[in-house]
C-alpha positions as CSV (number, residue, x, y, z in Angstrom):
1,X,26.0,-38.0,-16.2
2,X,22.4,-36.8,-15.9
3,X,21.6,-33.4,-17.4
4,X,20.3,-32.4,-13.9
5,X,23.7,-33.0,-12.4
6,X,25.6,-31.4,-15.2
7,X,25.1,-27.7,-15.0
8,X,26.7,-25.4,-17.4
9,X,27.8,-22.1,-16.1
10,X,26.3,-19.1,-17.8
11,X,28.7,-16.7,-19.3
12,X,28.3,-13.0,-18.1
13,X,27.2,-12.0,-21.6
14,X,24.2,-14.4,-21.3
15,X,23.0,-12.9,-18.1
16,X,20.4,-10.2,-17.6
17,X,20.5,-7.7,-14.7
18,X,17.3,-5.8,-13.9
19,X,17.3,-2.7,-11.8
20,X,14.0,-2.0,-10.1
21,X,13.6,1.5,-8.9
22,X,11.7,4.8,-9.3
23,X,12.4,8.4,-10.4
24,X,13.8,10.7,-7.8
25,X,15.4,7.9,-5.7
26,X,19.0,8.8,-4.8
27,X,19.8,5.1,-4.0
28,X,18.4,4.1,-7.4
29,X,20.7,6.7,-9.0
30,X,23.7,5.2,-7.1
31,X,22.7,1.6,-8.0
32,X,22.3,2.6,-11.7
33,X,25.9,3.8,-11.8
34,X,27.2,0.5,-10.4
35,X,24.9,-1.8,-12.5
36,X,25.8,0.1,-15.7
37,X,29.5,-0.1,-15.0
38,X,29.6,-3.8,-14.0
39,X,27.4,-4.8,-17.0
40,X,29.6,-2.8,-19.4
41,X,32.7,-4.4,-17.9
42,X,31.3,-8.0,-18.0
43,X,29.2,-7.9,-21.1
44,X,26.0,-8.6,-19.3
45,X,22.9,-6.8,-20.5
46,X,20.7,-4.8,-18.1
47,X,17.3,-3.2,-18.1
48,X,15.6,-0.8,-15.7
49,X,12.0,-1.0,-14.5
50,X,10.1,1.7,-12.8
51,X,7.8,0.6,-9.9
52,X,5.6,3.6,-10.4
53,X,4.6,2.1,-13.8
54,X,4.1,-1.5,-12.7
55,X,1.7,-2.3,-10.0
56,X,3.0,-5.9,-9.4
57,X,6.6,-4.6,-9.0
58,X,5.4,-1.8,-6.7
59,X,3.6,-4.3,-4.5
60,X,6.6,-6.6,-4.3
61,X,9.5,-4.2,-4.0
62,X,8.3,-0.7,-2.8
63,X,10.1,-1.0,0.6
64,X,13.3,-2.4,-0.9
65,X,14.1,-0.2,-3.9
66,X,16.5,-0.2,-5.6
67,X,16.3,-3.9,-6.1
68,X,18.7,-5.7,-8.4
69,X,17.6,-9.0,-10.1
70,X,20.0,-11.3,-11.9
71,X,18.2,-13.5,-14.4
72,X,14.9,-12.7,-12.7
73,X,16.1,-13.7,-9.2
74,X,16.6,-11.1,-6.5
75,X,20.3,-10.4,-6.0
76,X,20.3,-7.4,-3.6
77,X,18.5,-4.3,-2.5
78,X,19.3,-0.8,-1.3
79,X,23.0,-0.8,-2.0
80,X,24.8,-2.7,-4.8
81,X,28.2,-4.0,-4.2
82,X,30.1,-4.2,-7.5
83,X,32.3,-7.1,-6.5
84,X,29.3,-9.2,-5.4
85,X,27.5,-8.4,-8.6
86,X,30.5,-9.3,-10.8
87,X,30.7,-12.6,-8.9
88,X,27.0,-13.3,-9.4
89,X,27.4,-12.7,-13.1
90,X,30.3,-15.2,-13.2
91,X,32.9,-12.7,-14.0
């Protein structure tokens, strides 16, 4: 079977979740709680990026924060559903 057809499923602990937000954002605070809990539960790692410190992120996401990326791809914005994030991580 071709390597292109044979995809290996990433384990949750091999995934990286990125929370894009800014200080003083109550939705970002809510999203942080969900992201932290799901990542601790699944073993995925997570990082947080501040749009006020990154012009490219600001231009791309300023209307959508908080934004959650899974392995660099946009997963959701505004509200984070823990079940949907677990599923995206393969848990």
